[in-house]
C-alpha positions as CSV (number, residue, x, y, z in Angstrom):
1,X,77.3,123.4,114.6
2,X,77.3,119.6,115.9
3,X,78.2,118.4,112.6
4,X,81.7,120.0,112.5
5,X,82.2,118.7,115.6
6,X,81.8,115.4,114.6
7,X,83.8,116.4,111.5
8,X,86.1,117.3,114.1
9,X,86.5,114.6,116.5
10,X,86.4,112.1,113.2
11,X,89.7,113.9,111.8
12,X,91.5,114.0,115.6
13,X,90.7,109.6,115.8
14,X,91.6,109.2,112.3
15,X,95.1,111.2,113.2
16,X,95.1,109.3,116.3
17,X,94.8,105.7,114.4
18,X,97.5,107.1,112.2
19,X,100.1,107.7,114.9
20,X,99.4,104.5,116.7
21,X,99.9,102.4,113.3
22,X,103.0,103.9,113.1
23,X,104.0,104.0,116.8
24,X,103.7,100.1,116.0
25,X,106.3,99.8,113.8
26,X,109.3,99.7,116.7
27,X,108.9,97.5,119.4
28,X,110.3,100.5,122.0
29,X,106.9,102.6,120.9
30,X,104.5,100.0,120.3
31,X,103.3,99.9,123.2
32,X,102.1,103.6,123.0
33,X,100.8,103.3,119.3
34,X,98.8,100.4,120.8
35,X,97.3,103.4,123.5
36,X,96.9,105.9,121.2
37,X,94.7,104.0,118.8
38,X,93.2,102.9,121.4
39,X,92.5,106.6,122.0
40,X,91.4,107.6,118.7
41,X,88.7,104.7,118.7
42,X,87.3,106.5,122.2
43,X,87.1,109.8,121.0
44,X,85.7,108.2,117.3
45,X,83.4,105.8,119.7
46,X,82.3,109.6,121.5
47,X,81.7,111.4,118.7
48,X,79.4,109.3,117.1
49,X,76.9,108.3,120.5
50,X,76.4,112.7,119.6
51,X,75.8,112.9,116.3
52,X,71.7,112.3,116.1
53,X,69.9,109.4,115.2
54,X,67.8,108.8,111.8
55,X,64.4,108.7,112.9
56,X,64.3,110.0,116.2
57,X,64.8,106.8,118.0
58,X,66.4,106.1,121.5
59,X,68.8,103.7,121.8
60,X,71.2,105.2,123.9
61,X,70.2,102.2,126.6
62,X,71.5,99.8,124.3
63,X,74.3,101.6,122.9
64,X,75.7,102.1,126.7
65,X,74.6,98.5,127.7
66,X,76.4,97.2,125.1
67,X,79.8,99.5,125.0
68,X,79.8,98.0,129.3
69,X,79.9,94.6,128.2
70,X,82.4,94.9,125.7
71,X,84.7,97.1,127.5
72,X,83.8,94.4,130.1
73,X,85.7,92.2,127.8
74,X,88.7,94.3,126.5
75,X,89.5,94.1,130.0
76,X,89.2,90.7,131.2
77,X,91.1,89.4,128.3
78,X,93.3,91.6,128.2
79,X,94.4,90.9,132.5
80,X,93.2,86.4,131.4
81,X,94.1,85.7,128.4
82,X,98.6,84.4,128.6
83,X,101.0,85.4,125.9
84,X,100.8,81.7,124.1
85,X,96.8,82.4,122.9
86,X,97.8,85.5,122.2
87,X,96.6,84.0,118.5
88,X,93.7,82.5,119.5
89,X,92.0,85.9,120.7
90,X,93.5,88.0,117.8
91,X,91.6,85.0,116.0
92,X,88.4,86.1,118.2
93,X,88.5,89.4,118.0
94,X,89.3,89.2,113.4
95,X,85.6,86.9,113.5
96,X,83.9,89.5,115.9
97,X,84.5,92.4,113.6
98,X,83.8,90.6,110.0
99,X,80.7,89.3,112.6
100,X,80.0,93.8,113.2
101,X,79.5,93.9,109.3
102,X,77.4,90.9,108.9
103,X,74.9,92.5,111.1
104,X,74.5,96.2,110.2
105,X,75.4,95.1,106.1
106,X,71.6,92.2,107.2
107,X,70.3,95.2,108.5
108,X,70.7,98.1,105.8
109,X,70.1,95.6,103.1
110,X,66.1,95.0,104.8
111,X,65.8,98.8,104.8
112,X,66.6,98.4,101.5
113,X,63.9,95.3,101.0
114,X,61.3,98.3,102.6
115,X,62.4,100.6,99.9
116,X,62.8,98.1,97.2
117,X,59.0,97.2,97.3
118,X,57.9,100.2,97.3
119,X,59.1,102.8,95.2
120,X,60.3,99.3,93.1
121,X,64.3,99.3,91.6
122,X,65.1,102.6,91.8
123,X,65.5,103.1,95.5
124,X,68.3,102.9,96.5
125,X,71.8,103.3,94.2
126,X,72.8,100.4,92.6
127,X,76.8,101.6,93.9
128,X,75.3,101.6,98.0
129,X,73.7,98.3,97.7
130,X,76.5,96.6,96.0
131,X,78.6,98.4,98.5
132,X,76.7,96.4,101.4
133,X,76.2,92.9,99.4
134,X,80.3,92.9,99.9
135,X,80.4,94.5,103.1
136,X,77.5,91.3,104.0
137,X,80.1,88.9,102.1
138,X,83.5,89.9,103.3
139,X,82.4,90.5,106.3
140,X,81.1,86.8,106.8
141,X,83.8,84.9,105.9
142,X,86.3,86.9,108.3
143,X,83.3,85.4,110.9
144,X,83.4,81.8,110.6
145,X,86.8,81.7,109.1
146,X,88.4,83.8,112.3
147,X,86.4,81.2,113.9
148,X,87.8,77.5,112.1
149,X,91.5,79.2,113.0
150,X,90.1,79.6,116.2
151,X,89.7,76.3,116.4
152,X,92.3,75.0,115.0
153,X,94.9,77.1,117.0
154,X,93.5,75.9,120.1
155,X,93.3,71.7,119.1
156,X,89.1,72.2,119.1
157,X,89.8,71.7,115.2
158,X,92.2,68.1,113.8
159,X,93.9,68.7,109.6
160,X,94.1,65.4,110.0
161,X,90.2,64.0,110.7
162,X,88.5,67.5,109.4
163,X,88.8,67.4,105.7
164,X,87.5,68.6,102.0
165,X,88.0,67.1,98.9
166,X,89.1,69.2,96.7
167,X,89.3,72.1,98.3
168,X,90.3,74.2,95.7
169,X,87.2,73.4,93.5
170,X,85.1,73.7,96.3
171,X,86.1,77.2,96.9
172,X,86.5,78.3,93.8
173,X,82.8,77.0,93.5
174,X,81.6,78.6,96.5
175,X,83.0,81.6,95.3
176,X,81.3,82.0,91.3
177,X,78.4,80.8,93.9
178,X,78.0,84.1,95.8
179,X,79.2,86.8,92.8
180,X,76.3,85.5,91.4
181,X,74.3,86.2,93.7
182,X,75.5,89.3,94.4
183,X,75.2,90.1,90.8
184,X,71.3,88.6,90.3
185,X,70.1,90.5,94.0
186,X,71.8,94.0,91.9
187,X,69.9,93.0,88.6
188,X,67.1,92.4,90.0
189,X,67.3,94.0,93.9
190,X,62.5,93.6,94.4
191,X,63.7,89.9,94.6
192,X,62.4,88.7,97.7
193,X,65.1,89.1,101.3
194,X,66.1,85.3,101.4
195,X,68.3,86.0,98.7
196,X,70.6,88.0,100.5
197,X,70.4,85.2,103.2
198,X,70.9,83.1,101.1
199,X,74.3,84.7,100.0
200,X,75.3,85.0,103.5
201,X,74.9,81.9,104.5
202,X,76.8,80.3,101.5
203,X,79.2,83.7,102.5
204,X,79.4,81.7,106.1
205,X,80.3,78.3,104.8
206,X,82.9,79.8,102.4
207,X,84.6,81.5,105.3
208,X,84.9,77.7,107.1
209,X,86.0,75.9,103.4
210,X,88.6,78.4,102.9
211,X,89.9,78.9,106.1
212,X,89.8,74.4,106.8
213,X,92.5,73.4,104.3
214,X,95.1,75.5,105.8
215,X,98.3,74.4,107.8
216,X,101.3,73.3,109.6
217,X,103.4,76.4,109.2
218,X,101.0,78.6,107.3
219,X,98.7,79.8,109.8
220,X,99.9,83.0,110.5
221,X,99.2,83.6,106.8
222,X,95.6,83.4,107.1
223,X,95.6,85.4,110.5
224,X,96.8,88.5,109.0
225,X,94.9,87.5,106.1
226,X,91.3,87.2,108.0
227,X,92.4,90.6,109.9
228,X,93.0,92.6,106.7
229,X,89.1,90.9,105.2
230,X,87.8,92.4,108.8
231,X,88.8,95.6,107.6
232,X,88.2,95.7,104.5
233,X,84.8,94.8,105.6
234,X,84.6,97.9,107.5
235,X,85.5,100.1,105.4
236,X,83.0,99.1,103.3
237,X,80.4,99.4,106.9
238,X,82.0,102.6,107.0
239,X,81.1,103.6,102.9
240,X,77.4,102.6,103.0
241,X,77.0,104.3,106.9
242,X,79.1,107.6,104.9
243,X,81.6,107.0,108.5
244,X,84.8,108.4,107.9
245,X,86.7,106.9,110.7
246,X,85.0,103.5,110.1
247,X,86.4,104.2,106.7
248,X,89.8,105.0,107.1
249,X,90.0,102.9,110.0
250,X,89.1,100.2,108.2
251,X,91.7,100.7,105.0
252,X,94.6,101.4,107.5
253,X,93.8,98.0,109.2
254,X,93.1,96.2,105.5
255,X,96.1,97.7,104.1
256,X,98.4,96.6,106.4
257,X,97.0,93.5,106.9
258,X,97.3,92.8,103.0
259,X,100.5,94.4,102.9
260,X,101.7,91.6,105.9
261,X,100.0,88.6,104.2
262,X,102.0,89.5,100.9
263,X,105.9,90.0,102.8
264,X,104.7,86.3,104.8
265,X,103.9,84.9,101.0
266,X,107.1,85.8,100.2
267,X,109.2,84.9,102.5
268,X,107.1,81.4,102.2
269,X,107.4,81.1,98.8
270,X,103.5,81.0,98.6
271,X,101.3,82.8,96.0
272,X,98.6,85.2,96.8
273,X,95.9,84.0,94.7
274,X,96.6,80.2,96.4
275,X,96.1,82.4,99.2
276,X,92.6,83.3,98.6
277,X,90.8,80.7,96.9
278,X,92.8,78.3,100.1
279,X,94.9,76.4,98.7
280,X,98.0,76.1,99.6
281,X,99.5,74.5,102.9
282,X,96.8,71.7,102.8
283,X,98.1,68.5,102.7
284,X,100.9,67.3,100.2
285,X,103.0,63.7,101.0
286,X,104.7,64.0,104.4
287,X,108.2,63.7,104.8
288,X,110.0,60.1,104.4
289,X,110.2,58.8,107.5
290,X,113.3,58.7,110.3
291,X,113.8,54.7,109.4
292,X,116.2,53.8,111.2
293,X,118.0,56.9,111.8
294,X,118.7,57.5,116.0
295,X,118.7,61.3,116.9
296,X,122.2,62.0,119.1
297,X,121.2,63.5,123.0
298,X,123.3,65.8,124.8
299,X,123.2,66.9,128.7
300,X,122.7,69.9,130.4
301,X,126.1,69.5,131.4
302,X,127.3,68.8,127.4
303,X,125.6,71.4,126.6
304,X,126.1,74.5,128.8
305,X,130.2,73.3,128.3
306,X,129.5,74.5,123.8
307,X,127.9,77.6,125.2
308,X,130.9,78.5,127.7
309,X,133.5,78.3,125.2
310,X,131.7,79.7,121.9
311,X,132.3,82.7,120.2
312,X,129.1,83.2,118.9
313,X,125.6,81.8,119.5
314,X,122.4,82.2,118.0
315,X,118.4,80.9,119.8
316,X,116.4,80.2,117.3
317,X,113.0,80.5,119.0
318,X,109.1,79.0,118.4
319,X,105.8,78.1,119.7
320,X,107.5,76.2,122.1
321,X,109.0,78.7,124.1
322,X,105.7,80.1,123.8
323,X,103.6,77.7,125.5
324,X,106.3,77.4,127.9
325,X,106.5,80.3,128.5
326,X,110.8,80.5,128.9
327,X,111.5,84.0,126.8
328,X,112.7,85.6,130.2
329,X,114.7,82.5,130.6
330,X,116.3,83.1,126.6
331,X,116.4,86.4,128.2
332,X,118.8,85.4,130.8
333,X,120.8,82.9,129.6
334,X,121.3,85.1,126.9
335,X,122.6,88.1,129.4
336,X,125.2,85.4,130.7
337,X,126.6,84.4,128.2
338,X,127.4,87.6,126.8
339,X,128.5,88.8,130.2
340,X,131.4,85.8,129.2
341,X,132.3,87.4,126.2
342,X,129.7,85.3,123.7
343,X,127.8,86.6,121.3
344,X,124.6,86.1,121.2
345,X,121.6,87.1,118.9
346,X,118.3,85.7,117.7
347,X,116.9,84.5,114.0
348,X,113.2,85.3,113.8
349,X,111.2,83.4,111.0
350,X,108.3,85.4,109.7
351,X,105.8,82.5,110.4
352,X,108.0,81.1,114.4
353,X,104.5,80.9,115.8
354,X,100.8,81.4,115.4
355,X,100.1,84.3,114.2
356,X,102.4,87.1,112.2
357,X,105.5,88.7,114.6
358,X,104.7,86.5,117.5
359,X,108.1,85.6,118.8
360,X,109.5,89.1,118.5
361,X,106.5,90.7,120.8
362,X,107.3,87.8,122.9
363,X,110.7,88.6,123.0
364,X,109.8,92.1,123.7
365,X,108.1,90.8,126.6
366,X,111.3,89.7,128.0
367,X,113.1,93.0,126.9
368,X,115.3,91.6,124.4
369,X,117.1,94.3,122.4
370,X,115.5,94.9,119.3
371,X,118.6,95.1,117.0
372,X,119.3,91.3,118.6
373,X,116.4,89.5,117.0
374,X,117.8,88.7,112.9
375,X,115.6,88.6,110.1
376,X,116.0,85.4,107.5
377,X,117.9,86.9,105.3
378,X,120.1,88.2,107.7
379,X,120.0,85.1,110.0
380,X,121.4,82.9,107.3
381,X,124.2,85.2,106.8
382,X,124.8,85.3,109.9
383,X,124.4,81.3,110.6
384,X,127.6,80.2,108.8
385,X,129.6,81.4,111.2
386,X,127.7,80.5,113.9
387,X,129.3,78.3,116.8
388,X,126.3,76.8,118.1
389,X,122.6,77.6,117.0
390,X,120.2,76.0,120.3
391,X,116.5,76.2,118.3
392,X,114.7,76.6,121.0
393,X,110.6,75.0,120.4
394,X,111.4,76.1,116.4
395,X,110.9,72.4,114.2
396,X,109.1,73.5,110.9
397,X,110.7,76.4,110.0
398,X,114.2,74.7,110.4
399,X,113.2,71.7,108.4
400,X,115.7,71.2,105.6
401,X,113.2,69.0,103.8
402,X,111.9,72.3,103.0
403,X,114.6,72.7,100.7
404,X,115.9,69.1,100.1
405,X,112.7,66.5,99.7
406,X,109.8,67.3,96.8
407,X,107.9,64.6,98.5
408,X,107.5,67.2,102.1
409,X,104.4,69.6,102.0
410,X,106.9,72.3,102.9
411,X,109.0,72.3,100.2
412,X,110.5,75.4,99.3
413,X,109.4,77.1,102.2
414,X,112.0,79.1,103.0
415,X,113.8,78.0,106.3
416,X,116.2,78.8,109.1
417,X,119.6,76.8,107.3
418,X,120.8,75.9,110.2
419,X,122.9,73.2,109.6
420,X,125.3,76.4,107.9
421,X,126.3,76.3,112.0
422,X,128.8,74.6,113.8
423,X,127.0,72.9,115.7
424,X,122.5,73.2,116.3
425,X,120.9,72.1,120.2
426,X,117.1,71.3,119.6
427,X,115.6,71.3,122.3
428,X,111.7,69.7,123.1
429,X,109.6,67.6,124.5
430,X,109.5,65.0,122.9
431,X,110.4,64.1,118.8
432,X,106.4,64.5,118.1
433,X,106.8,66.3,114.0
434,X,105.9,70.3,114.1
435,X,102.9,71.9,113.5
436,X,102.5,70.7,110.2
437,X,102.4,66.8,111.0
438,X,106.0,65.6,109.6
439,X,109.5,64.8,110.1
440,X,112.6,66.7,110.7
441,X,115.5,65.3,109.6
442,X,117.3,68.4,111.4
443,X,117.1,66.4,114.3
444,X,119.4,63.0,112.9
445,X,122.0,65.4,111.4
446,X,125.4,64.1,112.8
447,X,126.5,68.1,114.5
448,X,122.9,68.6,115.5
449,X,121.8,67.2,119.0
450,X,118.3,67.0,121.0
451,X,118.1,68.4,125.0
452,X,114.5,67.1,125.8
453,X,112.8,68.6,128.4
454,X,110.5,71.3,129.6
455,X,111.9,74.7,127.9
456,X,112.2,77.0,130.4
457,X,113.3,74.1,133.6
458,X,116.1,73.7,130.7
459,X,117.0,76.3,129.9
460,X,116.7,77.4,133.6
461,X,119.2,74.5,134.1
462,X,121.2,75.5,131.4
463,X,122.3,79.1,132.8
464,X,123.1,77.8,136.3
465,X,125.1,75.6,134.7
466,X,126.5,78.6,132.7
467,X,127.0,80.5,136.1
468,X,128.8,77.6,137.4
469,X,131.7,77.4,135.1
470,X,132.9,81.5,135.5
């Protein structure tokens, strides 16, 4: 009877995971989907607590304490972490998932070692042994890789100072060594347990060397990939424990993360193979300097006049908008302009910001209607018929060097081709380069004007000026 209850509970949890994931596909239902998926996880945890423990162990106090600590951290994070820090939080969550996979794999492998020493190489099935080793490997890469991603996003790791020579070859070498170590342990399972720890240590190093070379606009891709790694690690752990909800949950996370990674790679003209070996977006020559070119400034008043008497406006949000928390003011400007008969849309680049869907999340928070968001292809078609493009804190995703400068590190990356519009206004704090660390020729184009200042304050001033023109 107990087994049927457990299986039924796991089935309900899995169904809620799937329904929640489906609901996340639309901003209008995303909040509900998040709650449904959370309910599924809650049910899975409660059901797991009633499963009899092996060897009659009584660890409920430790388990409940761990649950209480995790719940407290989650509640505090949900209240205190700003939207601008969401990419860092996602990275930490990915890392914790990977660390859990490593921890439970090491515990199981230690038990396997005792069985091997007592009963010989046939004590544990090779398939189970391999699955556990792979869970440890993937989890270790997800753990340290996510920590490095967090450090980069938080500004704790400077891409210009922390470099790995020939990173592609280093990563390939480490990957070969890890695979060889896993094969060696499978072929001779009675070998001392320290071989497992050596493989784990190299995997942890590989996670670091995998992410260190990655920079610039590629960070959202690596966050998505690390998320997929965490899902795969959870699925492998589910196989090891024979836990259906861990298996299905891991498959859902791993598959969705992989699909998102592939889509983002296609949107950025990147190879998934290069992503896996850590050889994309690392260095490459910087774009040529601006020389004696001059960026032309525009006042808030002139920008307001240009916007007010336009027929169509497209806003291009970027990480600068997230930092300034300017999304709600951008929505206010949109509503004011539309009240005056101006058509306003938003052009969203797949890797704008620091995580997949970063701009979509911010604009959804500001209650921007989802139909107003244009993806890369639709936006580039609409830009040719647009009077004014206003770039709010975006840089690399509108950099024309990606189209016409083979020496640029972002050459070949599809961008929002804002120069197709009749006029462009770029809102920035300064002329500093974007996250990729290269100068943007857009700033010096004839049809472009620079509007310097904090994005939120400048947008508030624009709203006031536009209203005064009614």
